[in-house]
Every structure is written in structure tokens, then in C-alpha cells.
C-alpha positions as CSV (number, residue, x, y, z in Angstrom):
1,M,81.7,9.2,9.5
2,R,82.4,12.8,9.1
3,K,82.5,14.9,12.1
4,L,80.0,17.6,11.9
5,S,79.9,21.1,13.5
6,P,77.6,22.0,16.5
7,R,75.6,24.1,14.2
8,S,75.1,21.0,11.7
9,N,74.1,18.8,14.4
10,F,71.6,21.5,15.5
11,L,70.0,21.5,12.0
12,L,70.0,17.8,11.7
13,D,68.2,17.5,15.0
14,R,65.6,19.9,14.0
15,L,65.3,18.1,10.6
16,L,64.5,15.0,12.5
17,K,62.0,16.7,14.9
18,I,60.3,18.1,11.9
19,L,60.1,14.7,10.1
20,G,58.5,13.4,13.3
21,M,55.8,16.0,13.4
22,V,55.0,15.2,9.6
23,E,54.0,11.8,10.8
24,K,51.7,13.0,13.6
25,Q,50.5,16.5,12.5
26,G,48.7,18.2,9.8
27,T,50.3,19.6,6.6
28,K,50.1,23.2,7.3
29,K,52.3,23.4,10.1
30,M,54.5,21.0,8.8
31,K,55.1,23.1,5.4
32,T,56.0,26.3,7.4
33,E,58.5,24.3,9.5
34,V,59.9,22.6,6.3
35,N,60.2,26.2,4.6
36,K,62.1,27.6,7.4
37,L,64.3,24.6,7.8
38,K,65.2,25.1,4.0
39,D,65.7,28.7,4.4
40,E,68.1,27.9,7.5
41,V,70.0,25.3,5.5
42,N,70.6,27.7,2.6
43,L,71.9,30.3,4.8
44,F,74.1,28.3,6.6
45,L,75.6,27.3,3.3
46,N,75.9,30.9,2.2
47,P,76.7,33.3,5.1
48,K,76.9,36.3,2.9
49,R,73.4,35.8,1.7
50,A,72.2,35.5,5.3
51,R,73.5,39.0,6.1
52,F,72.0,40.6,2.9
53,L,68.6,38.9,3.7
54,E,69.1,40.2,7.5
55,L,69.3,43.7,6.3
56,Q,66.5,43.0,3.8
57,K,64.1,42.1,6.5
58,K,65.3,45.2,8.6
59,K,64.7,47.5,5.7
60,D,60.9,45.9,5.3
61,R,60.1,46.2,9.0
62,E,61.2,49.9,8.9
63,R,59.0,50.5,6.0
64,I,55.9,48.5,7.4
65,A,56.2,50.7,10.5
66,R,56.6,53.8,8.5
67,N,53.3,53.1,6.7
68,K,51.5,52.2,10.0
69,R,52.6,55.4,11.7
70,P,49.8,58.0,11.6
71,L,50.4,61.3,9.8
72,Q,51.3,64.2,11.6
73,F,49.7,67.6,11.1
74,A,50.4,71.2,12.4
75,K,47.9,72.7,14.6
76,G,45.3,74.7,12.8
77,T,45.5,72.6,9.3
78,N,42.4,72.5,7.3
79,P,40.2,69.4,8.0
80,R,39.9,69.2,4.2
81,V,43.5,69.0,3.7
82,I,43.8,66.4,6.4
83,A,41.1,64.3,4.9
84,A,42.6,64.6,1.2
85,K,46.1,63.4,2.5
86,L,44.6,60.5,4.5
87,N,42.5,59.4,1.7
88,G,45.3,59.8,-0.9
89,R,47.6,57.6,1.6
90,K,44.9,54.7,1.7
91,G,44.7,54.7,-2.0
92,G,48.5,54.6,-2.6
93,L,48.9,51.7,0.1
94,K,46.0,49.9,-1.7
95,T,47.6,50.6,-5.4
96,A,50.9,49.1,-3.7
97,A,49.0,46.0,-2.5
98,R,47.3,45.6,-6.0
99,Y,50.2,45.7,-8.2
100,S,53.6,44.1,-8.1
101,K,56.9,45.9,-7.1
102,E,58.2,45.6,-10.9
103,E,55.0,47.0,-12.6
104,R,55.4,50.1,-9.9
105,A,59.0,50.3,-10.7
106,K,58.3,50.6,-14.4
107,W,55.7,53.3,-13.6
108,G,58.2,55.3,-11.8
109,S,60.8,54.7,-14.4
110,K,58.2,56.0,-17.1
111,A,57.6,58.9,-15.1
112,G,61.2,59.7,-14.5
113,N,62.2,59.6,-18.3
114,T,59.1,61.7,-19.3
115,T,60.0,64.2,-16.5
116,L,63.7,64.3,-17.7
117,A,62.7,64.6,-21.4
118,K,60.2,67.5,-20.5
119,L,62.4,69.4,-18.0
120,G,66.0,68.4,-18.4
121,K,68.7,67.5,-16.2
122,D,68.6,71.1,-14.5
123,F,65.5,70.3,-12.9
124,F,66.8,67.3,-11.2
125,K,69.9,69.1,-10.1
126,H,67.4,71.9,-8.7
127,I,65.1,69.4,-6.6
128,R,68.4,67.5,-5.0
129,T,69.4,71.0,-3.7
130,L,65.9,71.1,-1.8
131,R,66.4,68.1,0.2
132,K,66.8,68.3,3.8
133,D,68.4,64.9,4.7
134,Y,69.6,62.3,2.6
135,P,69.7,58.3,3.0
136,K,72.9,57.1,4.6
137,K,75.9,56.1,2.2
138,Y,73.7,58.3,-0.5
139,H,76.7,60.5,-1.3
140,R,79.5,58.6,-2.8
141,K,83.1,59.8,-3.4
142,K,84.1,60.6,-7.0
143,K,86.9,58.5,-8.4
């Protein structure tokens, strides 16, 4: 018999535990456990993918936290402006929930192409100069 690493033994023990649960319990819990196990086995076999998924989950958690955060307004801001911004945000979140990521990406791409055709490259150069901060690793060294 082939000698297994401690991690492999752990995964096999977990698999046996889940199979025991399948015999005793309902299907909903079983499905989630089986899916978790499949993911873990795939990640075990491909560690680079594991790192990528870890970063992706972190990014998603940050995005979700950002959307849940209340909007900040300066003191003395007109109540109508506040209401309009809050309602617009709710509408944007509903649109995001209703349509797929690919469809929204298509809309964004189409809007960008239209703006480029209308206003030209100089417009995009100008708005980049107006940015206060950039995401990490946004600037790349020229080759």
C-alpha cells in the first residue's frame, strides 16, 4: 500500500466521516459536506489554484463589506441629495443582483467604447489625472 501524507490521511478520514453521515442523516447537509470535500481535494491537488481562490474570496468579502457600509455625508448636506444617493445605491445593488456579471460587464464595455468614440483618448487621460488614489499594483513599469 502506498504511504500517504498526513494531509491525505486527514482528507480520507473526513471522507469516511461524511459517508457515515450520508447513511444516517438527510441529504441537504450531506450535499454541502460533499461539495466542501470536493473543493478541498481539488485544492489539495492544485495548490496554485488554492492561493488564487483564497485571494478571490478575500476580495469578495471586502466588496460585500464595502456595500454594507453606510454612506458618509458632510454635515449640512441637503436631505434630498442624501435620499437620492441612498435610493440610487439601492437601485444599483438590485440591478447587480438581478443581472449576471457577464451582462453587466458587456454594458460597461459598450459604454466605454461609446465614450471613446465620442470624446476620444484625451478624455480618459484627463480623468486618470483626477484620481486621488489607485489600486495596488495599478501602475506597471514600461518595458
